[in-house]
N, C-alpha and C positions, 0 to 999 in steps of 0.2 A: 389626185386623190389624197396625196399625203399633204399637200398644201391646204386643202379644205379642212382635214383634221386638225392640222395645227392652228388654222385660224378659229375653228369651233373651240379649241381649248383656250385660246387667248380670250376670246369672248366670254366663255365660262369663268375664267379666272377673273376677269374684270368685275363681272357681275358680282363675284363673291367677295372680293376687295371693297367694292362700294357698298355692299350690305353689311351693316353694322350688327343689328340684332333686334329681337322683339320676343315678348311672351309668346310660346307656341303652344302651352297647355297649362291645366290647373290640376292639383291634387288635393282632394278633401277626403280624409280618411283612407280607405282603400279603392276610392273610385278616382279615375283619372277623367277629365273632361278636355277633349281637344279644343285647341283655340284656332282662331281665324288664320287661314292659309293665304298671305297676302298677294303671292305670286301664281296662285292657282285661280281657276274660274271660280265664279261665285256659285255657279250650278252645283247644286247637291250638297254644298257647305250648310251645316246646322250646328252651332256652337253657342255657348253662353257669352262668349267673347264678342265684343263690339268691333266691326269690321275696321281694318286699317290698311293702308294702301302699299306699304313697303318698310324695310327695316332701316330706311334712312332717318336723320335726326330731323326735329323741328328746330329751327335756330332762333326763334323769338317767341317769347310767352304771351304775345299780345293777341292772338287769333284764338277762335273757337277751336282749333285743332289742337291746342294744348289739353283739351280736356282728356280726350281719348285717341288722339293720332287719327282723326277722321272729320268729315264734315257732317256730323249728326247722325250717321247710320246707327242703329240700334240693334237689339236681337230680340226675338220672341221666346227665348228660353232664359231660364234661371236656374242655378244650381241650389239644392237645398243645403244648409249648414246651420249648425247649433252655435248659438252665442257661446263663447269660451273655447270653441274648437279651432283647429289650425287649418289654414290654407296655403299650399305651397305653389308659387308662380314658377314655371320652368322655361327658360329662355331657349329658343331654337339655337342661337348663337350668340356670343358677346365677345367684344374685343379690346375693352378699355378697362383700366384698373382704377383710374383716379375719378372721384367724385361720389356723391351721397345716393343713396336708395331711400325713396319715399313711398309710404303706402297711404292712400287716401281712401275714404268712403263718402258716399252721399246717398241720403234716403229718398227714394222715389216716391212721388205722390200717387200710389197705386202701382200698376205694371211698370217696370222699367223700360218696356217695350215703346212706351209712348213719351218717354221723359229724355230731354236733350241734355240735362246736367247743367243747365243754366240757373243763375242765382247764386246767393251765398248759402250753399248747402253742402260743401265739401269740408271734411275734417279729416285730421291725420291720425292714424292710428299706431303708425310705426315709422322709424327713420333710423338711418345709420349713415353719418358722415365720415370723418376722420377718426379711426378708432385707436390709432396708435402711430407714433413717430411724427415727423414733419409732413406738411402739405405737399412737398415736392418728392419725398421718400418713404411716405408712410403707408399704411395699410386702410384702406377706405371701404365702405359698404360695396362699392362697385367691384372691389377685390374679391370679394366672397362670390359676387355673381360671375366674375370671370373664372374663378377657380372651380365652381361648382355648377354654374348655370341655374342655380335655384336660390329662391328667397322663401322662408317660412314666416308667416305672421298669424297671430291670434286674434279672432274676433272677439271685441271685448265682451267679456261675460255679462256685463249689466246692460248691453245694448238692447234697446227696445225691438221687439219683433217687426220684421217688415221685409219690403223688397229694397234692395240696396245696388248700388254700382261700386265696385272695388277698383281702385286705380293704382297700378304699379308705375312708378317712374324711375328711371336710372338717368342720372344727369352726368354726362360725361365732360370733364375739365381738362382734358389732355391737350386741347389746342388752345392757347392763349388768346384770351379776348373773343373766342368764338364758342360760347358754351353750346352743348348739343343736347337737346331734351328728347327722351324716349319714353313717351307715355303710353300704356295700353289699359283697357278697362274690360271688366267682365260683369255679368250680372248674377246676384246671389238673393235667396230668400232666406232670411235669418230667423230661426225659432228660438224659443227659450222663455223664461220668466222674468227677463229684465225688463225695466222700464225708462232706463236713461236715455237721454239725447244730448248731444252737444249743443252749446249755445255761445251767444257772446263771440269774443275773440278767437274761440276754437273753430268758427266757421268762417269760410271765405269762398269767393267767387273764382271760377276759371273761365276766362283769364282774370287775374287780379290777386291771386294768393301769393305771387312773388312777381318780380320785374327784373329786367335787364341791369338795373341800377343796385339790385342788391349785393352785399358784399360777398355772399356765398356763391353768386353767379358771375361777378366780373372779376374774381380772383384770378391772378396769375400764378398757378402753382410752381412755375420755373423760376419766379425770382423772389419767392417767399420761403422762409425756413419757420414760418409759424407753427406751432404745436397745437392750435385751437383752431376750430371752423364752425361757423354757424350755418346749419342747413337752412336753405331758403324755405319760406311758407310759415305758417302758424306752428305754435308749439303742438306736441303730441297731446292728444286729448287725455286727461288725467285718468279717466275711466278705462282707457286703453292700455296705459301703463301699469295699472293694477293688475292685470292678468300677466304681466311679465312678457312683452313681446320679445323676439329673439335678439334685438339690439335696439336700444333707445338711446342714441346720443345726440346731444343737442349742440353744445358749443365746445366741449372739449372732449379728449379720449377718455375712455372709461378707466376708473381707478380699479385695479386688480387688488382686492384685499384677501383673496383666498390663499391658502398655503398648499404645498404639494398633498398633505392629508386631507384637505378639505374642498380641493378643486373639483369642478364637475367632471366626472369620469366619462369619456367616451365609451358608453355601455354598448352602443350599437356597432362599434368598430372591432375588428379583429386584431388583436395585439400581436404584433410579430417582434418586438423587442427592437433595439437600436435606439436612437436619439434624434431629435428634431431642433433645427436651430430656431432662434428666436423669430416670429412671425411666420414660421412655417405651419402647415396643417399638420394637426396631431390626433384628429378623430372626426366622427360624424356618421351619419347613415352612409352605408355603402364604402366608406373608407376601410382599407385594410393595410396602411402602411404602419409606421412606428408611432407610438403613442407616448413617449417619454421625452421630455423637453430638456435641452442641454442646460440651459441657464434661467428658465422661466417656468411658468406654470401652464398646463394645458387647460384653456379655459374655453367654454362654450359661447360660441358666436350665435349660431342657430342649429337646429336639429342636424343639418348637414355638414356644419363647417365648425370644429374646434380649432383653436389656434393657439401658439405658444406665444403668450404675452408676459 
């Protein structure tokens, strides 16, 4: 009996180690929307998120699974959100610190329940690559997800109303020459008075927005000490950056121009005194640790994560 218990524990541990992570729910305002549970039976699951099969990575961006980590499954549900409002993706688990976070959207021709995401319809509303330091020892968008399991983005205020797919992707670069893509999608109904839609070079198809030969995909972070990194894919749609998404880093770390007296204050945190080393967390929703930086400025990365930069 004891041997059976040990074997069961080993199997469970192996499953945990092999499972890297995925978005498990979404938060819009005060409402939480449960995501798809890939290891549970499909029976009884009802969610705005498109089905995906596991927490394991996609190792090449050339197939249709790169769209939403599935083979075309959609959902019958859409979450309502106003243009200009925030949406937070919450990961069930995440294990890698190195790599970029990107958030795409695609407008559906009617209900998203009948749209597979094909064509040059995807545009980027948010991204964060290397935020500070060097590629092999710096702070990345993925570092925020690792520390908080959350990423908050703003739906562009000028975006035209309609049904949209929103796609969150974390690209893990911890294994040299073997990039790991983790995309998940959900369905939204956007309301508002906006009339803008992206066009031209801001639109791309999946697969096709990026390739295995892109410098931001092929980079070996362990042999480089570069302080810049180009996030794969198209540029962030300018109408998205107007409403100040939490992080919008393209080819270089952010330039911090604020001083101690003007830096964004972590008003949602509980100040407990003390001091935080450079690159440490110093604020954010739910954070209750020290908020004073030793030799840098407490700077907002997103609503859930302030960092000494």
